[in-house]
C-alpha positions in Angstrom: 160.7 89.5 83.1 162.0 93.1 83.1 165.8 93.9 83.6 166.6 96.9 84.9 170.0 98.1 85.6 171.8 99.7 88.7 175.1 101.0 88.9 177.4 101.1 91.8 180.2 103.8 92.0 182.7 102.4 94.3 185.6 105.0 95.4 188.8 102.8 97.6 191.7 104.9 98.5 194.9 103.0 97.9 198.2 103.0 100.0 199.7 106.1 98.1 196.2 107.9 98.4 195.2 107.5 94.8 191.6 107.3 94.0 190.4 104.1 92.6 187.1 104.1 90.8 185.2 101.2 90.1 181.9 100.8 88.6 179.9 97.5 89.2 177.0 96.5 86.9 174.1 94.6 88.9 170.8 94.0 86.9 167.7 94.0 89.1 164.6 91.9 88.1 161.6 94.2 87.8 158.8 91.7 89.5 155.2 91.3 87.7 157.0 92.9 84.5 156.0 91.7 80.9 158.6 89.8 79.0 160.4 92.4 76.5 161.9 90.0 74.2 160.9 87.1 72.3 163.1 84.1 73.5 164.4 82.1 70.0 165.0 78.5 70.3 166.9 76.2 68.6 164.9 74.5 66.1 165.0 71.0 67.4 164.0 72.1 70.8 161.2 74.3 69.3 159.9 71.0 67.6 160.1 68.9 70.9 158.3 71.7 72.7 155.6 72.3 69.9 154.6 68.6 70.0 154.7 68.2 73.7 152.6 71.6 74.5 150.5 71.8 71.1 151.8 74.6 70.0 153.2 75.7 66.8 156.8 76.5 65.5 157.5 79.9 63.7 160.6 80.2 61.7 162.2 83.3 60.8 164.4 82.9 57.6 166.7 85.8 57.3 170.1 87.3 56.3 172.8 89.4 57.9 172.6 91.6 54.8 169.1 92.2 54.7 167.8 95.6 55.6 164.1 94.4 56.2 165.1 91.8 58.4 166.7 94.7 60.7 163.8 96.6 60.5 161.8 93.3 61.5 164.3 93.3 64.6 164.4 96.9 65.5 160.4 97.7 64.8 158.2 94.5 64.8 159.8 91.9 67.0 160.1 94.7 70.1 156.4 95.3 70.0 154.6 94.0 72.9 151.4 92.5 71.4 153.7 90.7 68.7 155.5 89.2 72.0 152.5 87.9 73.3 150.9 86.6 70.4 154.3 84.9 70.0 154.3 83.3 73.8 150.9 82.6 73.1 151.1 80.3 69.7 154.5 79.5 68.9 157.9 78.7 69.7 160.0 80.8 67.1 163.4 80.0 65.5 165.9 81.7 63.2 167.4 80.7 60.2 170.3 82.6 58.4 169.6 81.7 55.1 173.4 81.5 54.6 174.5 79.7 57.6 176.4 75.9 57.4 175.0 75.4 61.0 173.8 72.3 61.5 170.2 71.7 62.5 167.8 69.0 62.9 164.6 69.4 60.9 161.6 66.6 61.4 164.8 64.3 62.7 166.8 65.4 59.3 170.0 66.7 59.9 170.7 70.0 57.6 172.3 73.1 57.2 170.4 76.4 57.9 171.1 76.9 54.1 169.9 73.8 52.9 166.6 74.6 54.6 166.5 77.8 53.0 167.1 76.3 49.4 164.9 73.1 50.3 162.2 75.1 51.5 162.6 77.7 48.2 163.2 80.7 50.2 163.7 83.8 47.5 163.4 86.7 49.6 164.4 87.7 53.4 162.5 88.1 55.6 160.5 85.0 55.2 158.1 83.6 57.9 157.0 80.0 57.9 154.6 78.6 60.0 155.1 75.0 61.3 152.4 72.7 62.9 153.4 70.9 66.2 153.6 67.5 63.8 156.1 69.5 61.6 154.3 70.1 58.3 154.7 73.8 57.1 151.3 75.5 56.9 152.4 78.0 54.8 154.7 81.0 54.5 154.9 84.9 54.6 157.7 86.6 52.6 158.7 90.3 53.2 158.4 92.9 55.8 155.3 93.1 58.3 154.4 95.8 60.0 154.1 95.0 64.2 150.0 95.3 64.0 149.6 93.3 61.4 152.2 90.8 62.2 151.0 90.2 65.7 147.0 89.8 64.2 148.6 87.4 61.9 150.5 85.4 64.4 147.1 84.9 66.3 145.3 84.2 62.9 147.6 81.2 62.3 147.9 80.7 65.9 144.8 80.2 66.6 143.8 77.9 63.8 141.5 80.7 62.2 142.9 80.1 59.3 140.9 76.8 58.7 137.6 78.5 58.7 138.3 82.2 58.0 140.0 84.4 55.3 142.8 86.6 56.9 141.5 90.0 55.6 138.0 88.7 57.0 139.4 88.1 60.3 141.3 91.2 60.3 138.0 92.9 59.6 136.5 91.7 62.5 139.4 91.5 64.6 139.6 95.3 64.0 135.6 95.5 64.8 136.4 93.7 68.1 139.3 95.8 69.3 137.5 99.2 68.4 134.5 97.9 70.6 136.4 98.2 73.4 
């Protein structure tokens, strides 16, 4: 759902005939527009929804000082193909590898920092893929360009990883895309 903005400028005369200006911000919904951002979830909710709906959980491990995390936020996550793949296959969760904020993972309480240590996050960003039952399927560290990332999401999300190597998936996906 895309939001656009509209400003009204209100002019009012006061008793002393001084002009008073007041700007009012009114968000307007555009009907039928595509969602333009990833809807991040908390871990417990993402796991509940994944189990109920047969989707997977994507865990994005990041740090506030990470240059490549900022680049993912700016260049990759706003990409519509990434958003579409994410919505189709995953419930996404952000984890700050330095945070003491409590999360619930597979029924176990821990901090986000403990999650990162337990899963040996050595670099940020790191993407984890978790199945609907809470099993980590794999991880991918580092910055990934949007075009490749959207294909990786579809590859893991569609369970193609069970039968096809990623390089073959990319080759086949690129051929089918160029044929259209």
